[in-house]
C-alpha positions as CSV (number, residue, x, y, z in Angstrom):
1,M,30.6,9.8,-10.0
2,N,30.2,12.1,-13.0
3,A,29.7,15.8,-12.5
4,D,26.3,15.3,-14.4
5,P,25.1,11.7,-13.7
6,Y,23.2,10.1,-16.4
7,L,19.5,9.9,-15.4
8,S,16.4,8.0,-16.3
9,I,12.9,9.4,-16.2
10,L,10.2,6.8,-16.1
11,I,6.6,7.6,-16.9
12,P,3.7,5.1,-16.9
13,T,0.6,6.5,-18.7
14,G,-2.8,5.5,-20.2
15,N,-5.4,7.7,-22.0
16,N,-3.9,10.9,-20.4
17,E,-2.2,12.5,-23.3
18,K,-2.8,16.2,-22.2
19,D,-1.1,15.8,-18.9
20,L,1.5,13.6,-20.3
21,I,2.4,16.3,-22.9
22,D,2.6,19.0,-20.3
23,C,4.7,16.7,-18.1
24,L,7.1,16.1,-21.1
25,D,7.2,19.8,-21.8
26,S,8.4,20.3,-18.1
27,I,11.1,17.8,-18.7
28,G,12.3,19.6,-21.8
29,H,12.8,22.7,-19.6
30,L,14.9,21.1,-16.8
31,D,18.0,23.0,-15.8
32,Y,20.1,19.9,-16.5
33,P,22.1,18.7,-19.6
34,L,19.4,17.1,-21.6
35,D,22.0,14.7,-23.3
36,R,22.4,13.2,-19.8
37,I,18.7,12.2,-19.6
38,E,16.8,9.4,-21.2
39,V,12.9,9.3,-20.9
40,I,11.0,6.0,-21.0
41,I,7.3,6.1,-21.3
42,W,5.2,2.9,-20.8
43,D,1.8,3.3,-22.4
44,N,-1.0,1.2,-21.1
45,N,-3.2,0.8,-24.2
46,S,-4.1,4.4,-24.8
47,R,-6.6,5.5,-27.5
48,Q,-5.0,5.8,-30.9
49,E,-5.9,9.5,-30.9
50,G,-4.0,10.2,-27.7
51,K,-1.0,8.2,-28.9
52,D,-0.9,10.2,-32.1
53,K,-1.0,13.4,-30.1
54,V,2.0,12.4,-28.0
55,K,3.9,11.3,-31.2
56,R,3.3,14.7,-32.8
57,F,4.5,16.5,-29.6
58,L,7.7,14.4,-29.6
59,A,8.2,15.0,-33.2
60,D,7.4,18.7,-33.3
61,I,8.7,19.9,-29.8
62,M,11.2,17.5,-28.4
63,D,12.8,16.8,-31.8
64,G,16.1,18.6,-32.0
65,K,16.7,18.4,-28.2
66,P,19.5,16.0,-27.2
67,I,17.2,14.1,-24.9
68,Q,16.4,10.4,-25.6
69,V,12.8,9.5,-25.5
70,K,11.5,6.0,-25.8
71,L,7.6,5.2,-26.0
72,I,6.7,1.6,-25.3
73,K,3.2,0.7,-26.3
74,H,1.5,-2.0,-24.4
75,D,-1.9,-3.6,-25.4
76,D,-3.2,-4.1,-21.8
77,N,-3.4,-2.0,-18.7
78,Y,-0.5,-3.2,-16.4
79,G,-1.5,-0.8,-13.4
80,V,0.8,1.7,-11.9
81,Y,3.4,-0.5,-10.2
82,T,3.6,-3.3,-12.7
83,S,4.1,-0.6,-15.2
84,R,6.8,1.0,-13.1
85,D,8.5,-2.3,-12.7
86,E,8.6,-2.8,-16.5
87,L,10.2,0.7,-16.7
88,F,12.7,-0.1,-14.1
89,R,13.8,-3.2,-16.2
90,R,14.5,-0.9,-19.2
91,I,16.8,1.6,-17.4
92,S,20.0,2.2,-19.2
93,P,22.9,0.5,-17.6
94,D,24.6,3.9,-17.6
95,A,21.9,5.5,-15.4
96,E,23.0,6.3,-11.9
97,F,19.6,7.5,-10.8
98,A,15.9,7.1,-11.9
99,L,13.2,9.5,-11.5
100,S,9.8,7.6,-11.3
101,I,6.9,10.0,-12.0
102,D,3.2,10.0,-12.8
103,D,2.1,11.4,-16.1
104,D,0.3,14.3,-14.4
105,V,3.3,15.7,-12.5
106,L,5.1,18.9,-13.6
107,L,8.7,19.2,-12.8
108,P,10.5,22.4,-11.7
109,P,13.6,23.3,-13.7
110,Q,16.0,23.0,-10.7
111,L,14.8,19.6,-9.6
112,F,18.0,17.6,-10.3
113,K,20.3,20.6,-9.5
114,E,18.8,20.6,-6.0
115,L,18.3,16.9,-5.2
116,L,21.4,15.3,-6.7
117,P,23.8,17.1,-4.4
118,V,21.8,15.7,-1.4
119,F,22.5,12.2,-2.6
120,H,26.3,13.0,-3.0
121,R,26.4,14.2,0.7
122,D,25.2,10.9,2.1
123,N,25.7,7.5,0.3
124,S,23.1,5.8,2.5
125,I,20.2,7.9,1.0
126,G,18.6,5.7,-1.5
127,I,15.3,7.5,-2.3
128,I,14.3,11.2,-2.2
129,G,10.9,12.5,-2.6
130,P,10.2,16.3,-3.2
131,R,7.3,18.2,-1.8
132,T,4.3,17.7,-4.1
133,V,1.6,20.4,-4.3
134,F,-1.8,20.7,-5.9
135,D,-2.0,22.5,-9.3
136,F,-5.1,24.4,-8.2
137,A,-3.6,25.3,-4.8
138,P,0.3,25.5,-5.2
139,S,0.8,26.6,-1.7
140,E,-0.8,23.5,-0.3
141,T,1.0,20.3,0.2
142,A,-0.6,17.3,-1.5
143,H,2.0,14.6,-0.3
144,G,4.4,15.1,2.5
145,A,6.7,12.6,4.5
146,G,5.1,9.2,4.8
147,M,5.3,7.4,8.1
148,V,4.1,3.9,8.9
149,N,3.3,2.8,12.5
150,M,4.2,-0.8,12.5
151,W,2.3,-1.6,15.7
152,I,-1.1,-0.5,14.4
153,G,-0.7,-0.5,10.7
154,R,-1.5,3.2,10.4
155,Y,0.0,5.6,7.9
156,T,0.5,9.3,8.5
157,D,1.6,12.1,6.2
158,V,3.9,14.8,7.8
159,D,3.9,18.2,6.2
160,A,7.4,18.8,7.2
161,K,9.1,22.2,6.5
162,E,12.6,20.8,6.6
163,A,14.2,17.7,5.0
164,M,13.5,14.6,7.2
165,E,14.0,10.9,7.0
166,C,10.8,9.0,6.6
167,D,9.4,5.5,5.9
168,Y,8.2,6.3,2.3
169,V,7.6,9.0,-0.1
170,I,4.7,9.2,-2.5
171,G,5.2,7.3,-5.7
172,C,4.1,10.1,-8.0
173,C,7.7,11.5,-7.9
174,M,10.6,9.5,-6.5
175,L,14.2,10.0,-7.3
176,V,16.0,6.6,-6.7
177,R,19.6,5.4,-6.9
178,S,19.9,2.8,-9.5
179,D,21.8,0.5,-7.0
180,V,18.7,0.4,-4.9
181,I,16.7,-0.7,-7.9
182,K,19.2,-3.4,-8.7
183,E,19.4,-4.6,-5.1
184,L,15.6,-4.8,-4.6
185,G,14.8,-6.1,-8.1
186,G,12.3,-3.2,-8.8
187,F,8.7,-2.9,-7.7
188,D,6.7,-5.7,-6.3
189,R,4.0,-6.6,-8.9
190,D,1.7,-8.2,-6.3
191,Y,0.5,-4.6,-5.7
192,Y,-0.6,-3.8,-9.2
193,T,-1.5,-0.3,-8.1
194,S,-1.4,1.6,-4.8
195,H,1.0,1.2,-2.0
196,G,3.8,-0.2,-4.3
197,E,6.0,2.8,-3.1
198,V,5.3,2.1,0.5
199,D,6.5,-1.5,0.1
200,F,9.5,-0.4,-2.1
201,C,10.7,2.2,0.5
202,L,10.3,-0.2,3.5
203,K,12.3,-2.8,1.7
204,A,15.0,-0.3,0.9
205,K,15.0,0.6,4.6
206,T,15.8,-3.0,5.6
207,R,18.8,-3.0,3.2
208,G,20.2,0.0,4.9
209,Y,19.0,2.8,2.5
210,K,17.4,5.9,3.8
211,T,14.3,7.5,2.3
212,L,14.3,11.3,2.6
213,Y,11.5,13.8,2.2
214,Y,12.9,17.1,0.7
215,P,10.4,19.9,0.8
216,G,12.9,22.4,-0.4
217,V,12.0,21.2,-3.9
218,K,8.3,21.5,-5.1
219,V,6.6,19.7,-7.9
220,I,3.1,20.1,-9.1
221,H,0.7,17.1,-9.1
222,R,-2.6,17.3,-10.9
223,V,-4.6,15.4,-8.5
224,E,-7.9,16.0,-6.5
225,R,-7.6,17.0,-2.9
226,T,-9.5,13.8,-1.8
227,G,-7.8,11.5,-4.2
228,T,-9.3,9.4,-6.8
229,K,-12.6,7.7,-5.7
230,T,-13.3,4.7,-7.9
231,P,-14.3,1.1,-7.0
232,E,-11.0,-0.1,-8.3
233,R,-9.0,2.5,-6.2
234,T,-11.1,1.5,-3.1
235,Y,-10.3,-2.2,-3.6
236,Y,-6.5,-1.8,-4.1
237,V,-6.1,0.7,-1.2
238,F,-7.8,-1.8,1.3
239,R,-6.3,-5.0,-0.1
240,N,-2.7,-3.6,-0.4
241,K,-2.5,-2.2,3.0
242,L,-2.8,-5.8,4.2
243,L,-0.1,-6.8,1.8
244,V,2.2,-4.2,3.1
245,I,1.7,-5.4,6.6
246,K,2.2,-9.1,5.7
247,K,5.4,-8.4,3.5
248,N,7.2,-5.9,5.7
249,F,6.2,-5.9,9.3
250,P,8.2,-7.9,11.8
251,F,6.4,-10.9,13.4
252,L,5.0,-9.4,16.5
253,Q,4.0,-6.0,14.9
254,R,2.5,-8.0,12.0
255,L,0.4,-10.2,14.4
256,I,-0.8,-7.1,16.3
257,S,-1.5,-5.0,13.1
258,L,-3.4,-7.9,11.4
259,T,-5.5,-8.3,14.5
260,L,-6.3,-4.7,14.9
261,Y,-7.2,-4.6,11.1
262,L,-9.7,-7.4,11.5
263,L,-11.2,-6.2,14.9
264,F,-11.0,-2.4,14.4
265,W,-10.1,-1.2,10.9
266,L,-12.7,-3.4,9.0
267,P,-15.7,-2.3,11.1
268,K,-14.5,1.2,11.0
269,S,-14.2,1.2,7.3
270,I,-17.8,0.1,7.0
271,I,-19.0,2.7,9.3
272,D,-17.0,5.4,7.5
273,S,-18.7,4.2,4.3
274,I,-22.2,4.4,5.8
275,R,-21.4,7.9,6.9
276,R,-19.9,9.2,3.9
277,N,-22.8,7.8,1.7
278,N,-25.5,8.8,4.2
279,G,-26.6,5.2,4.2
280,F,-25.6,1.7,3.0
281,D,-23.7,1.6,-0.2
282,I,-24.0,-2.1,-0.8
283,Q,-21.6,-2.1,-3.7
284,E,-18.9,-0.2,-1.9
285,I,-19.1,-2.4,1.2
286,K,-18.9,-5.5,-1.0
287,I,-15.7,-4.1,-2.5
288,I,-14.3,-3.4,0.9
289,L,-15.1,-6.9,2.1
290,K,-13.7,-8.4,-1.1
291,A,-10.5,-6.4,-0.8
292,M,-9.9,-7.5,2.8
293,T,-10.7,-11.1,2.0
294,D,-8.3,-11.2,-0.9
295,G,-5.6,-9.5,1.2
296,W,-6.0,-12.2,4.0
297,L,-5.9,-15.0,1.4
298,N,-2.9,-13.5,-0.5
299,R,-4.8,-13.0,-3.8
300,T,-2.4,-10.5,-5.4
301,G,-1.9,-8.7,-8.6
302,R,-4.7,-7.4,-10.8
303,R,-8.1,-8.5,-9.5
304,M,-10.6,-5.8,-10.8
């Protein structure tokens, strides 16, 4: 392995040029040889005005730096994980690691200097996720170590203070060995958006790779504390949890989790919706029911 491995940084984006430009600016200030980095951006049909702003930034600010930046324009919205899969397919064959990030993530200069030696100490580590914090509350953890209870299908997020092995790390910032990507064949496009990283990390685990949460490195994520609340987000969260269970849980755990999902999680989700909205939000309840129906019937990919 080279002293400074060649790296790919992969960014899906869409109509978010301000955050993307700030993200790219943070990449330009990494404490790492920039000639050992390629950046690949997958643009999901952004407005022309936004595309032009990004182009000007790349020409005015990034020009002259030895970093390779490729902007791929697409005339549709492929969603987060289909876009990430497209990016995985375009990684340079020389890249030993790929950093998959959201366009609203700001990287600290020492990111690679801190994380790459962790990989070198243990060849079984396939994926590392740093601690992500809110931009408006940088002392508060936004995403910790992800754990999946395969008996009841429940996710928990552990705000660990030390590095720990976990079931998954959040998809907004994942550093992955290229060998893992090659072995798994990239992200599963059935998810479209939401929970694709859970599926990816669980599949890596079955191949003998560890996923490590590493809070010693902190990245900023420009996300709301309660997450994004849209009908589309609601649909994919509920549907894709079912897909994760079906695709990754062993038979007995899968049977129990799916039964609990039908008998417990479905009515609980409807009750939670009523409480949250102080009454029946018919549209939201319809979306929840559609999501769960589609999950049961294996209706995958983009549905909204």
